N, C-alpha and C positions, 0 to 999 in steps of 0.2 A: 433891477435885481437887488435884493437886500444884501447888505455888506456882510461877508462871511466873518464869523468870530472864531477865534482859537478856543478850543475846549479848556475849561478850568483845570489847572494843574492838579488840584485835589481830586477832581473827578477822574482824571487819568490814573492817578495813583490808586484810587479805590477800585477802578475797573481792572487794573493790573493784579490787585489782590484777589478780586472775585473771579478772574478769568479761569484759573485752575478748578475752582469749585463748580462753576457753571459747566465747564467741559466735562467734569466727572459725572455730573447729573445727566448730561446728554448721553454720554457713553453708557451709563447704567441703563438708561431707558432703551437705548438701541440694543443693548445686550439682552434685555428682557424680551424685546420684540423678536429678536433672532431666535431666542430660546424656544419659541413656539413654532418655528419653522423647521423644515428638514435640514439638518446640518450639511454643509457642502464638504465633500471629502477632499482633503488636501492631497496633492500628489506626493508619494513617498520618495524621498531623496536617497539614492544609493550612492555612496561615495565611490570614486574610482578605485579599482584594485591596484595596489602597489605592485610594480614589476621588479622591484629591487630585492625584496626579501628572499625569493627563492634562489638567488644567486649564491647565498651562503651555503656552506657545506651541510647537507642534511645528515641527521643522525643515522637514518637508514637509507638504503638505496641499492640499486643493482650492482652486482660484481661483474667484472669483465676480465677475460683472460687474453693476454697478448704477449708477444716477445718484447721484453724491455730493452729495446735497441733504439738508439738515436738514428732514425732514418734520415736520409737527405731531404730535409724539409722543403728546400727550394730546388732540388735536383742537382745542386752543385756542392754546397757545403752543409755540414751538420750544425745545428743550432745549440748543441750542448744541453738540451733539455729533452726529457722523455715526457710526452703529454699526449693530448688528444690528436695532434697532428700525426704522430707515429701510428696510433691506432687506425686512423682513417687511411693512411697510406698502405698499411698492411692489409686492410680489408677493401681496398680499391676494387671495384667490379663486383663486390658481394653486398648483400643486404647488411646494413649496420644500423640497427635502431638505436643502439647506444650512442652512435655518432650524432643523432638528431635530438636526443633527450638533453636539451640545453641546461635545464636545472637539476638534472640527475635525480628526478623524482621516481623513475621507474615506469613512467607512462608519457607518451607524446601528447601534449595538451596545447591549448591556445596560449598558455603562459609561455611556452617555449617560443612560439611565434612572436609574442609581444617583446620578449627579451632581445630577439634579433632586430625587430622593427625599431626598437628604441635606439639601437646602435646605428641604424641607417638615418634616423631622424636627427640624432644629435652627433654631428661629426666631430664635436669637441672631445668625445670620449675616446680613449686610446684603443687601438686595434687589439683584439685578442682572438686567437683561433677558435676559442670556445663557440663564438657566434658566427663562425664561417664553415658550416657543415657541408656545403655543396661546392663542386668544382665550377669555375676555376678558383683554387684556393688563393688566399692573399687579399681578397676584397670582400667585404660584407655587402651583399646587394639583394635584389629581389629574388634571385635564384635560390638563395639560402632560405628565404621566407617560404617560397613555393615548395621546396624540398620537405620542409617540416610540416607545412599545411597538409600535404598529401598523405601524411601518416598519422594525423591526429586521431586519438582513440586507441592506438595500439600500445600493448604492454611490452616493456623492454625486458627480455629474459635475463635472469641473473645466472651467471656462469660460475659454477662451484669451483672454489679454489682460486678465484680471481681477485683483483684489487677493486676497491671502491671506485665506481665511475666518477664520483665527485673529486677524488684525488687525482684521477687521470686527467680531468679537465684542468686542474690547477698545475699539475706537473711537478717534476723534481729534477735535480741536477743529474746528468747522465753518468758522471765519472767521480762522484763523491759519496761517501757513506759516513754515518755516525756509528762507531763501533765501541762497544763497552766490554771490557775484559773483567771477569769476576775478581773481586778483591782477594788477595792472597795468592794469586797465580804467580808461579815462579818465573824467573827470566828465561829459563831453558824452554819452558812451554811456549812462551811468547815468541821466542826465536824460531821455534818449530813451526808455529802458525804463520809467521811472517815469511818464512822460506817456502812453505807449502803453497801459499796463495800469492806469493810475490807482492805482499802488501806492507806498507809502512805502519804496522800496528803500534798502539801505545805501549810503552815499556816502563819499567821501574814503578814509581809510585803513582803514575798517571794511568788510570784505568778507563778513562773515557776520552775519545778524541774524534775529530773529523778528519778523515783521510782521503787522499786523492788516489784513485785507482789508476795504475799504469795502463797505457793504451794497449800494450801487448796482452794484458789480462782480458780486457774486454773484446779482443779479437777472437778469443777462444771460447768465451761464454758470455751469456747475457747478464745484465745487472741482477735480474731476478734469480738466475741460477746461482750466481755468486752468493747472494744473500741466503738462499736456502742451504748451501753448503756450509757457510760460516755458522749458521744457527744450529747445525748438527754437532758442532764442536762443544765439548763439555765445559771448556774454559771461557766460552763466549756467552755473555748474558743478554746482549742486545745488539741488533743491527738495524739501523733505521735509514730510510731515504731522506734526503734533504729537500724540503719543499721549496719551490721557487717564489712563493708568496701568495698574495690574494688577487682577486679580480675586482676592478671597479664596476 
């Protein structure tokens, strides 16, 4: 066999320079050839739908009416929060489509199922009752998925005079309120209000405050009833619930 010789270095250099040019000519020729043939349709890629966006509070959504009472969430002690747990307990044994509308959109959809399934798949996410619509409460599992799946396509009725379902899911503190007294209100009027409602209302130059409602007051009326009564007072300009925060 003839002895193999290494290629000349100059030749290798010239080939390296010419390589891209030759490759371009070949690709152009192939492109012209393909142009005369029927083009092959590429499959359309559809990105997966995010299931995080609908968790945020929607601008519009169904309203729901219920007694703003901190029910015994676990049958023993109260949790200090009024939220979807209390609504579900009050409507136990009744149809409650609002309890299954996880993203509070006004309709039961596959998205609601996806939001629960994500909670099952990712055990690192913290528990939240929003994603636990079916008994037994306290654990997010396949029963929650099945309960929502069974109602896909149904519209959640909006109950006039109620609260936003999205706010009910987030919840608020059961024994605290933000109260704002109109500027210029005299001390005698504030004393009258404090005595009438048995509340530690802001006085003097302080017109806005977060107050804790005594337990004996909430034994006689619900938080919602108390808010309605305070808003009827001429010297009260604002009464607000205190949200418990956001949901991951």
